[in-house]
N, C-alpha and C positions, 0 to 999 in steps of 0.2 A: 644465383645460389646451390650452387653448386655443393654439395655435401650438406645440405640444409634435407636436416628430416621433418615429418609431416609435423612433430609435437616442438621442433624447433620454430615452425612457422609459425604456428596457434599461436605460440606465446609473443613471436613478434606483431602477429593481425591485434592480440590483445592490446601492445604497447602503443600503435598505433592508432586502438582504438581509446588513449589514454586510461587504462584502467592500470590504477597503482597496487589494487590487494586482490587476492580470489581466496577465499575464504574455504577451505578446502581441512579433506583427512586422506591420508595417502590409504593404498589398497593394490592390490598386481593389477586392477583391469585400466589402472593408469599410468604403469612403470612407464610408459615410453615419453607422459608427458612429465613425470617426476625427472627422469633424468634429462630431459632440457631443459627442467627449471635448473637443476646445477651447472650447465651449461649456460645457459641465462643469469647468471649469478644470485638467482632468487629475484630476477623483476621480470615479472611485476612479483610483489612480493608475495609468499604461501604462508595465511595464515591457517597454523595449524588448531583445530578444535579438540574436544574432547570426544564428540560423538558429529553425524554428519547434519543429523537435523540440527545441532547449533549452528554448522558454517551456513547452513540456508539462512536460519534468524538472523545469523551477524551481517548477511550479506542486505537482507532484509531494512536492517537497522541502519546498516551504512548508505545503504539509497534512500530511504527515507530523510537522513539529516545530512547527503553531503548532492544533495539533486542529479549526483550520479547514478548510472545503473550500477547495482551489487552482480559480483561472477560469484559462481560457488563450483567446486570440484568434487567428484567422487567416484569411486570403483563401480564398477559393474554391479550387478545382482543388490546385495544388501545394501550398501554402500546409497546408489541411484533409491533404493527403496528407504532410505531413512530420510534424504532431503525430502521428501512430498510433503512433509506437513508443513517447514518453513517455506516450500515453494508455494501453497496453498493460499498461505499468509499472504506472502507478497502480491499474487493473482487478487485478493477478494480486498484488499487493498491497494488495489491499482497502482504499484511499484515493479519498476524496470530492473528484472531482475535475470540474468542469463545463468542458466547452468550448462556444466560439463560435464559427460557423464560416459565413462568407460563401457565396453561391452567387448563381450569375447570374442576369439578371432574370427575371420570372415568363413572359413574354413570349417571351424563347430557350430553355427548358428544352424538353429533348427535339428541340433545334435543331441536336445538335454544334456547339454554341455555342463559343467560346474559352474556355477554362479550365472549362468544363463538367463535372464528372464524376457519376456518381448517388449522392450525399453519401450517402443512404440508404441503399444497399446495401453504401456502404465501409463507413461506422459500425455497420452492423447488430450487426455481432459486439460491437467494444468497447464500443459506449455500447448493447448488449444491454437493459439495464431500460428505459433511455427515449431514443429519439432521434428528435427533430420538426422538423419545418420550418412555420418563421411564414408564411403564405399571406395573410392579413390583419392589418389589427390588433388585431382583437377579441379573438384568438388569446393574445394578452396581457393580463395579467400571467400566466395559467393556466402557459403554457411555462415562465416562468422560475421559475415556483414551484414546478411539478412538478418541475422538470430537480434547483433544489437539495435541496428533500424526498428526492429519489427518491437524490440521489448520498451524504446523510447518514444515511438509512434503512438502507438497503444498502451501505453502505460502497460505492461503485464511480462508477464513469464517465459521465456521462449528456450528452449534444449540443442542443444548438439549433442548427437551419441557420437562416441567416434572409438570404432572396434581396436584390440589391442595391437593388433598388426599391421594396422593404417597408420596407427601415430608411429611404428618404426619403419614407414617407407620413406626411399627419397622424395622431396617433396616437388613436383613439377607442378607449373602453373596453368591452369586454361591457356587453350589454344587458339586462333582464329580461324576453328573447324567449326564444322555442324557438330549439334548441341552440343558445345562449349559455352560457358553460360559465365565470361568474366566479369571481374564485379569492381566496384569504386567506392571508395572510402566519404563517409562525413554522413551528416543529416545537416542541412540549413535549419533555423530557426524562421518557424512561421506560428500565426494570431489567425485563425477562422475568425471570421466577424460573422452576424446573423445580415440577412438583407433591410435594407433602411426600413420596408413599408414593417417589419417584422419590429422593430424598434421603436417606430412609432405607436403601434399598438401596444405594444408593453408600459410605455411611455402614458399612453389613456388609461390602461388601468391604473398605474401606480400614482398617477394626478387625481385618479376620482377617487381613492383612499383618503377617510379622516384617520382611521387606525395602524399604520404600516408597521407589519412583520418581518424581519430579515433575518432567512438562518443560511450560515456560512458551511462550508467544508473547506477539507482540504485543497480546492480545485481553485478556491479564492487565495489562496498566499501569495500569488505574484501580485495581488490588486486590493492590497492594504490602504493605499494613499485613495486610490476611487472609491473603496467603501465605507472609508469616512465620510466623503465628500459626499457622498450620497443616500447617510444616513442622518447626515446634518441637515441637509436639504431638506429629506422627507420627515425628520423629528422622528426617525424610527427608534427603536430597539434592537439590540442583534442578539440571537441567541447560536451556541455552534456545535455543531455535530463534534463528538467526541475527537476524531482523527483533524477537526478542524481547530484543535483548543487552542493551537497556537501561534493562528492566523492573525487574531487582534487581541491586542494588548486588552488584560483583564481589570487594570486601572481606567479603563474610560468609562463615565458613569453608565452608560446608557448599553453596555455589556453584558448581558443577564447569563453571561454562563452557558453551562453544558445542559443539555437537553435530551431529554430520555429518561430511560430507566436510570439511570447513571446522575439525571440533570437536578437542575437547582427549582427552588419553586418561581423565582420570578421568572426563569424561562416558560415555565407551564402554563404560566398567569397570561404572558406575552401571547401568545396563542391561543387561550381560552379567549382572550377579548380584541382578537386582531380584525380588522375587517380585508387588509388585503394581506398577501403573502409575497415576497421575493426570495427564491432559495439559489445560490449563488454555491455552483462546486461541491454538489453535496448528494448522495444518494443515500441518503438518513432513511431508516428505513421500517420505523416506528410510525405506523400513519395514527395513532393512537393519542399520540402527546402532540399532532398537529391539530390545526384548527377544526372544526367540523365541515364535513365534506359538502354542506350549501351554507356554510358562515361568511367564506373569504373568496374573495377572487386572489387568482394566480398568476404568478410569473416567472418561471425558472429558466436558468441560465446554468449549460452545460457543456464542456467541451467535446463530448460522446452522444453522437444521436444515438446509441445501443442504449445511453443509460437516462436518457430523457424523459419528461413525461409521465415520470414513475412515481406513484406514493400520494398523489391527489390530483386532483381534476383541472389543474394547469389551464387557463385563458391561452397563454402565449407561451411556447417553448423555444426558449432561445438556445441556438446552437452556436457555441464559439467560446474563444478565450475569454476568460472573464473581466479583464483590465480591460481587452480593449472595447470587449462589448459595454461596459459600464460605459467609458471614454466617448463613446457614440450614444450612449442613453444619455449620457448626464446635463448634455444641452437640451435637450427635450424634455425634462421635469422644473415644473414648479414649485418654489419653494414655499413649507406648509406655513401660515400665518398662526395657526394656532397651536400654539406649544404644551396641552395640556395633557396629549398621549403620553410625550415625551417626559413631562415632568412626573408622571406616574411612574412611570417607567424606572428612571433613575429613584425614586422612594423605594420601590422595591428590593430595587440592587441595593440601596444602603441598610435596610433592613434583613436583609439576607445577609451582607457579611454581617449585621450585630448578632443574628443566629447562629450562624457558622463557630462564630467564637464563643457561645455560649454552651453549644454543643460541645466543641472542643473543652469548652472546662468544666462536664460533667464530669464525677469521680465513676472510676471503673475498675475491676479488679483481675489485673495489678494496674494496667494504663488503660485508658481509652487510646485506641487507634486512630481516633481524629484528634486528639491534641497532639501525637505524632508530627502529623501529616501539619497538622496547623502549624505547629514549633517550626518545622520548615520554610514554610510558606516568606516570615517576612528574613529568613537568612537565604535565601536564593541567589546567588550572583547573576547579574544580569545576565550574564552567558552560559549559563548552566543549559545542559540540557536533560531532559528529564525522561524517563521511559517508567510505564508501570505495566504490571503484571496483569495477567485476567483477574478476574475475585475480588475477594473485599476490596483488597488495595485499590482496585479501579473504580470506586467509588470516592473513597479518599483523596484521590489523584484527581476527580473530575470535580470535585464538589470543595477541595481547599484549597488547592495552589493558583493562583492568579500569573497567570504570565506577563509578563511586563516585559521592555527592552528586545534583549535578542531574544528569547530564550525560545527554548525549543523542547515539544515533547512529543512524544508519542505509543500507544498500545497496539494490539495486535484487538483493529477495530472491527472487522466483520468476521472476521473467522474465532474470533476470541477464542483464541488457544490458550493453554496454557504452557510456561517455561522462556515468552522469549524476551522478560523484562532485562536479566543480563545481559544474555547475549545482544540485545539491540545497542544496549548500552557498549558493549564491548567495537561491537560496529560503528558508532559513533563517536570511538575514542580513536579508532582508525580514520574514520573520516574525519575528525577533528579532535587530534592531538592537544591543543593548546585552550580547548575547555573541561570545564569542568562536568562530569557526567554524574548521576544521579539515580539510582534503579531501586523503585520502591514494591516489594514482592513480598506475598505470601510462602509461609512456612512449607505452602503444598506444592508451590513452583519452586522454591529453591532444593527443596530435597527431589523433587522429581530431574533437575536437569542445573539449576542453579547454585547450587556448591562447586558442582565441578568444573563449571566454567570459570569460575574461581581459579582456577589452576591456568586455563588460560589467561587471566589477567595478570597472574603473576609470571608468566612464562614474558610476556611484553611489555609489563607496564614500562621497566625503565626505559624504553625508547620514547614514551610519549612528552611531550614539553612538558603537561601538566600532568602529572601521577594521580590525579583525584578523578578516583573511581568510587562513588560510593554504594553501597548496596543495604538496601534498609529491609531487613527481613522482621514483617507484624507474625512475629511467634506466639499465635492461640492456639496450637494443637489441634487444629478445625480446620478442614476443607470450608470454609465460614461459610460461602457463598452461595455452596452448595446448599449446605445445610439452611436458611437462611430461605432458597429458593423453595425449597422441601415446605419449610412451615407455613409461608406465607402464599404460595401458588397449589400445593397440593393437601393443606393442611394438615400434613403428618409430623409425625416425631424426631428430633433427630434419632440417625439409625446408626449405632457408635462404630458399629464397626465397618461401614464405608467411610463415614467421616472423622471417629479420632485417628489424629497420626502422633507417629513420637516427638519425642522433646530433643531436638539436637544441640549442642555444645557451636551454634554457628559463628560468631565471633574465634572461640579457640581454634575450631579448624583453621579459619582464615591466617590465624598468626604462628599458625603448625607450618603453614605452606609459604611464608616470609610476608605477609599481608599483615594489618593491624585490623582490631576490632573491639569491639567493648558488648557486655549483655547489660543492657537496664531494663532494672525490676521494678521501679518506682518511677513516679511522674516527676519527681524534684531534680530526677538524674535526667531525663530525656533534653533539656535544650543543653547542658553540657554536652552530651553525646553528639549532639548537631554540631556544634562548634566544633569539637575536637576532629571530629570526619574532616571538617570543610578545612581544618589546615592542615591535613596530615600529607605526612610526605611519601604518601602509596597508598592503593586501594586497601580500601576500609568497608569493613562489614559491621552492622550495629545490628544487633540482637536484639528487637524490643518486646516485653514479652506483654501480647495487649490481651486483651479480654474480646474474648467468642461472642459475650451476650451484648458486644455495644450492637445494633439493628442498624444492618447496610438497605433498609427497605428505603425509598426516595420519598421522603418529606411531602409528594402530593400524592402518596399511597391510597390507590382505592381503599372504601369501606372493605370490600370482601378479600382485599389482602390481609388488612388489618383483623379482622374475622378468622379468617385461615389461619393466623400466628396464634391468635387465643385457642384455638381448635386445638391446635398441637399443646396446649397447655396442658388440656383439660386430658389427652390421650397421653400423657404421660410421660412428655419430653424430658427428658436427663436435664437439661439446664433450663428448665422453666422459670423456676423464683429467679434468678437472675437474666433469664430473660426478658420477664413480664416488666421488672425493677429498669433495667435501662431503655427499655421501649418506652415505657412512660417518662420518664426523664429527658430522655429526647422530643419529645411530644409536646413536654413541658417549655421546654426551650424557645418552641414554636410560637407557642401562645402569648410568652411573656410580652408585655409591651416593649417598645424600643429601647429599652434605657442601656447603659453599656456597665457588662456586668462588674461587678466592685474586687478588685487588686485583694490579694492574695490567695487567689484560687490557681490550680494549674491552669496554664494556658492564657489568661488575663494578662493583659500587658505586651502577649506574644503578637500581638496585631490589631488595632482597630478600625475602627469603620471609615476613616477618613482616606484611606485607599494610597494607590503609591502608582 
């Protein structure tokens, strides 16, 4: 290793950990690493964003869709600070991400030097499982190895802080000596399972129930076949936490869709009526959408003992890998002979999709956002990767898109931060350059950072084997989710100074930077715009002019929420007339008999209740 600097060795160790991309932004706190990248012929590939927060989001998106750890890098001081929001997104959604962060020279530390901040304290929460500073070369490779092993094993964020002068030192490995810490590569596959006695207790609970409800999250992703077999044996229905939306296909007739504030009526009724609850791989936080606390017997399966036993008074808490635990559980389960519970669930699901079609067909001014997303549903390629931003766009993603085939999808599930929709999609394109990626974002998120990240897409798209990255902007000139939360939860009218945002020519801006785009202002233009974007030879921005008065209030909204929205009208909401009109029209669609909507209206025929 003669002549190798610490920075060279760090990149070498990343390659040994099979890191192909590092999402990063330059700064003098990592000049040593940047020089090493030049000597390494850009391997692993340095992916340059417009802002360090976007680098972190891209690392999260890459990790979510690749199954590998995402890696991001930034300079000391402001760069390290900018990473934080994306890193918290990874931590809260249990995604493995490793952050490499520069620091001022060791000689300046503690001297109130330029761009010096206490990174150990700054990162001690977001990277609480592992955050260490390299002070001498001999600490490597152990710091890099532990950062990766911990990120993978605990599905979390880890950080390695590297002072600028340490990056420039000659690398010397740890020796066979006192207080040296040699290290080795790799982390073998493992799948913990519960004890047999606990499996038998869980089976007793599930066998005793007549109306079993299953709630799955992202932790069940590797257990699709086992979940399908279990649900068949138990005659159950399955609701999905939003991070688990792509775990089980929506064309299965017993899958009730999303649950919670953005959820479906069938999921709500599944929980209202069940007598037994099985939760797999989820820490779904909204207890009010689960059965009453004394209503159902419960079993939970989760790989993380730190996260189990929360949200509901479960009778049996099984700590173990979802697939392996279910394989051990299945032989103990008895097939339910009565199938009336399952039949009811399937009828509820079929009815729901008819309601969704009718809601999408409601006229709006100028375009109903539900129709925009509903029109995409039937057009999604089977290998599409879909991302959604936080806000009202997440409602339509949750309710109108049906996952099938190899489709993947995600959003900021727990932090629910604004802005990850576009950088997630970019991260997905680096994870799977051969697959189309589609981001559903509000105009607030697009203005916050999405538009500038289209510059990143313009920089890299020609290296993707499938060039399609489609960004659909739901442009209603309103920070819509917060507007509706003010109405529904606080009974407050829209406060225009905080809620109204400028209109921008998103598609035109995309065209100016070498991409494609179209502005859509009429319902009859929606389907053609999707078709054009899905056949484009480069990234594409669709600027949909949507109606802010279409309510994202859930179909099972509490009466007090509806009354609060009405109260906002009486207090003089600037949008009160159209708000009431759209709210009533949407509610009427839910109350209509289960007949298919007549053709000729926007959205009719875009897809039907037969499922796919």
